[in-house]
C-alpha positions in Angstrom: 0.0 0.0 0.0 1.4 3.4 -1.0 0.5 6.8 0.3 2.3 8.6 -2.5 2.4 7.9 -6.3 3.5 9.6 -9.4 2.0 10.0 -12.9 3.8 8.7 -16.0 4.3 12.3 -17.2 5.9 13.4 -14.0 8.0 10.3 -13.9 9.4 11.1 -17.3 10.5 14.6 -16.0 12.1 12.9 -13.0 14.0 10.6 -15.3 15.3 13.6 -17.3 16.4 15.4 -14.1 18.1 12.2 -12.8 20.1 12.0 -16.0 21.2 15.6 -15.7 21.7 15.9 -11.9 22.1 12.4 -10.4 20.4 11.4 -7.1 17.4 13.6 -6.2 15.0 14.3 -3.4 11.4 15.6 -3.3 10.4 17.9 -0.5 7.1 19.6 0.3 7.5 22.2 2.9 4.4 24.4 2.8 6.7 27.4 2.5 6.0 30.9 1.3 7.1 30.8 -2.4 5.0 28.0 -3.9 2.8 27.2 -1.0 2.7 23.5 -0.6 4.0 22.6 -4.1 6.4 19.6 -4.3 9.9 20.6 -5.2 12.8 18.4 -6.4 16.4 19.1 -5.6 19.8 17.4 -5.9 20.0 15.0 -3.0 22.9 16.7 -1.3 21.4 20.2 -1.7 18.5 19.6 0.7 19.2 19.5 4.5 16.8 17.1 6.3 16.4 16.9 10.0 13.9 15.5 12.6 11.3 18.0 11.3 11.0 16.1 8.0 8.8 13.0 7.5 9.5 10.4 4.8 6.3 9.6 3.0 7.6 7.2 0.5 9.6 6.8 -2.7 8.4 7.6 -6.2 10.4 7.0 -9.4 13.4 6.2 -7.3 13.3 9.5 -5.3 12.4 9.8 -1.6 9.6 12.2 -0.9 9.7 14.2 2.4 7.4 16.6 3.9 7.9 19.0 6.8 6.1 17.5 9.9 4.0 20.7 10.4 2.8 20.3 6.8 2.3 16.6 7.3 -0.2 17.3 10.1 -2.5 18.9 7.5 -1.9 16.1 4.9 -1.6 13.0 7.1 -5.0 11.6 6.1 -4.5 12.1 2.3 -3.1 10.0 -0.5 -0.9 12.1 -2.8 -0.1 11.8 -6.5 2.7 13.9 -8.0 1.9 15.2 -11.4 3.4 17.8 -13.8 1.8 20.8 -15.4 3.1 23.4 -17.9 4.1 26.7 -16.4 6.8 28.2 -14.2 6.7 27.9 -10.5 8.3 30.4 -8.2 10.8 28.1 -6.6 14.3 26.7 -7.0 13.0 23.3 -8.0 15.0 21.6 -10.7 12.2 21.2 -13.2 11.5 25.0 -13.5 13.9 25.5 -16.5 12.0 22.9 -18.4 8.9 25.1 -18.4 7.0 22.8 -16.1 6.3 22.4 -12.4 5.3 19.6 -10.1 1.8 19.6 -8.6 0.0 17.4 -6.1 -3.4 15.8 -6.5 -4.8 14.5 -3.2 -7.7 12.4 -2.0 -8.7 11.4 1.5 -7.3 8.0 2.5 -9.8 5.2 2.8 -10.4 3.9 6.4 -8.3 0.9 5.6 -5.4 3.0 4.2 -5.6 5.4 7.1 -5.5 2.6 9.7 -2.6 1.0 7.9 -0.4 4.1 7.7 -1.1 5.4 11.2 -0.4 2.0 12.8 2.8 1.6 10.7 4.3 5.0 11.6 5.0 7.0 14.7 3.9 10.3 13.2 
């Protein structure tokens, strides 16, 4: 059971970025610039600490969320997608003329029970 997935179109962008930059990391902080847009960085360019929650791995890239943001999203299933347009962040996909977005839905009772028994969040 997964709590985060990625569309084929977004996965292709991730593959392009991996070829160019190597190991990557997704992070969704809920910051000021792009709100709660997912951003992708070179793995060593993102400092993670105890305030970051690992939600899963998509397209070979770990996806983290700040724990304060996680409190708002902990009962949702997330799908990373891509759309045309330029975001206002430092995310690596921006020069390609696209940006990552999140589609969400509420977890089913079975999913919610599974994820909240499995984790200490």
